C-alpha angles and dihedrals in degrees: 000000000000094000091046092050094049092046091051091053092047091051093048090050091049091046091052093050091046091051091050092048092047096047103042135055111247102201097075089056093047095251100116127248113340125234094269092055093047091050090050088053089054093049091047093049092239102119096104095044091050090055093051102035123005091183092057091047096057090045087060095047097091091059089054095050125083136189088253094060111112129223094276092064092046091052090048090053091046091052093051091049090050093052093046088052092053089053093047119112103218133054091236091052090050091051091048092053095041093051090048089051091051091049092053093046091047088056087050092051093047089052093053094043095213117213128207090302133054100213101124110090094230090052095046093047092050091048093048093052092041092052094048091047093054089048093050089050093055093046090054093057117112088217132032094260133058118248131201110275143149114232117198102218132172094349091307130068137246117208111209114215110191094167094117092050094047090047089057091074097239122152100196141003117214115197108235097241112136139189120226105312120245122243093264095050126084134202112239106167125164111202117220139098128321138042112294108225141168108237120209121207134177113272108272115210107194095178117022117220108266094191136327089285094051103049126189131269114221139173117235105252094214117075139162114255141173124224118211130183119205115196125209130173119200110202113302096334131105119298116248119224107199109199116210132181123219137195107227091193092055092048131002092209139044137184117266111179111312096343141063113240134191112253122240108231141164103210098177100050096075090055089049090050088053090051089052093052095044102043091144092067098059140054127042091293088072096066099081089048092058090056085072106079092205094058113120091352091154091060097053117121140050117335122195124210093222134338123320108280114202112218096033125106113245113235108195118198117205117192128213139242116326091356139107140214090274088077087073097059094103089054094042090052093051091050091052090047091066106070095195094050093041089055091058104042140047122209123231128171131203120218117194142159104266092196088070123090106282092232089059091052089050089052090050092053091048091051091048093054094046092047091049093053093048086053102047106017107026093155093052092234097139106095092187089064089064090060096059119157124210119206116190134181121205107317086008089063091057090050090050092049092051090057092063100036131098122209145059123296134179100246099172113001089166086076097051093105094040096051091080090059095052124088116268096255090054094047089050091051092051091049092049090058090067096052110082124197125172116257099235097216093060108091101166139020133199116199118195116193091338112175093224090168096031135258124269090216088071088061095042128093088266093054093044091050092049091049090050091053093051119110109196119226113278090239091054092049091047090049096048092039097212107198143085092306094056100031088225115134116206092233090058095047114116116260135177092255093051087050091058094059109114090228096051117117088231094059094040094051095042094048089054095062117101119243111261124265116243094009111095116222116201124193130204117188129185127219124194095209117016107031115111091015119167100182134072135080140209090222096269109034120041119227091244089059097045094044119096117193112232094021112156098250146327096259117206094019110141105164137071135071138205090222095269110030117043118221089246088064099044093048118094118191110228094026114153089237141353130201127184114204133184109255151087127272099250098054106022093105090054097053126093098245093057094038091052091051090052093048090051090054094044090049090051091050096044093047090064119091109298133055127074136272123246109268 
């Protein structure tokens, strides 16, 4: 029985491997031609030639193919061309073979007429080889962009026309092949047709910075894209391969020949590339840098993850103390992972100097949003703009709340005496920071770990030490004019950390404002110990029985902390919903429980009238 059992398992294992080998091309995975390709070589009488000279073999393939050959034969030919290219010695030869492989696979796709899915084996195999061939072509380029060229292939020729790609304004195409992802990275791959690439563009500044209080609005220069090649042969002349570049966030499908196909895309890799290129802005090592108010001053402002997309609800992400927009990458990846949600929203992130007074940062965000609208929607015709959502973590939650509040606060009482010594325009600006009016376009806010009643850490020795190490931005110091003439000492100047003290006039005045009417405010708090609990009982009914997942809030709860912000500070009576998740303050917004709650709220918001459907 033991022998029989082991033999059965071995047979099953061998059968599974044989089925995989028989059903899938091997070259894209680096395993050499698959079983179907080797069988085609045998039927075509090219086995011996392949062993001696793969290049000569693929040159002979056109004479062995006929119009009656089905997609399986085309895919086999494509796989052999792909393998020959990988064995070629020069970049030009690799491009020739790769483009020939793409042409055969394209013919196979055209014969199968794929729909929105790629479930049929012939369709899946053709797409797999087509995608790998285009990736190999890009990897064989001497520069980061394709150029017009004629490649003599298989006794004929293929003329490569990259004009549509070059017209897209890209400066480099990076094939989306990744090593093992780091802990902070995520895999977010959509399977389809085309070569998944990261497209680099020049930095696009939509709104230049007018002064430190009116920062810039810019578009992230790195975006996901999909490269397609459409093949056309006119008469007996050379075939033309027209290369086109597509935005998989704008549309999840694209026409390929007579059919619409889903686009292959790696939506997370561009964000990972940005992380690689901006290592100084992430990790614990970043924190001392953010105590310097002049650090990364040229990057302050509103950053857009892609071009402005009319009809899509803006979701503005606002980071917390001593942090940056990179902290939102896990959430951004999850938004993009949901095609229906990604088709209805667009992601923006605000980068600000967290050492500045919080009211000043809120004013800068307001000015950025207003300037952005004046630039891209001056007539106010985009209804989706007026359904904007602010998502703020920690200090960013307070900034988000300020943009939907009405009332008077004490933004910088330390300057009350100095105000009289400042010029009139500066006094007027300081006074304006304390007068809050709702920004009409913001229709929902989500606050994660927001210290609505302050955080004791800001008053502790740690907070006082951090405040003492702060150097305010040069522009702020010049504006306030601390010195003998103004009577303002740098140590007494308002900072973001001083604002967070529970006893500060700023926190007391802001926490006393009512929540806005008609603009839902959602809160998410973290608890190091009790959040997500499943145990406990009141003596009759266990917690697991009384708990309802998705209930609006845990009314009456007073205890718990995320290590920085206690529940009593994060809680807002009258919030549209409240969720307590297990976690700590610094990472709660990156963890699945909080992310899933944000996604739930965004889906609810985007599902209302407004927004667009996925094309």
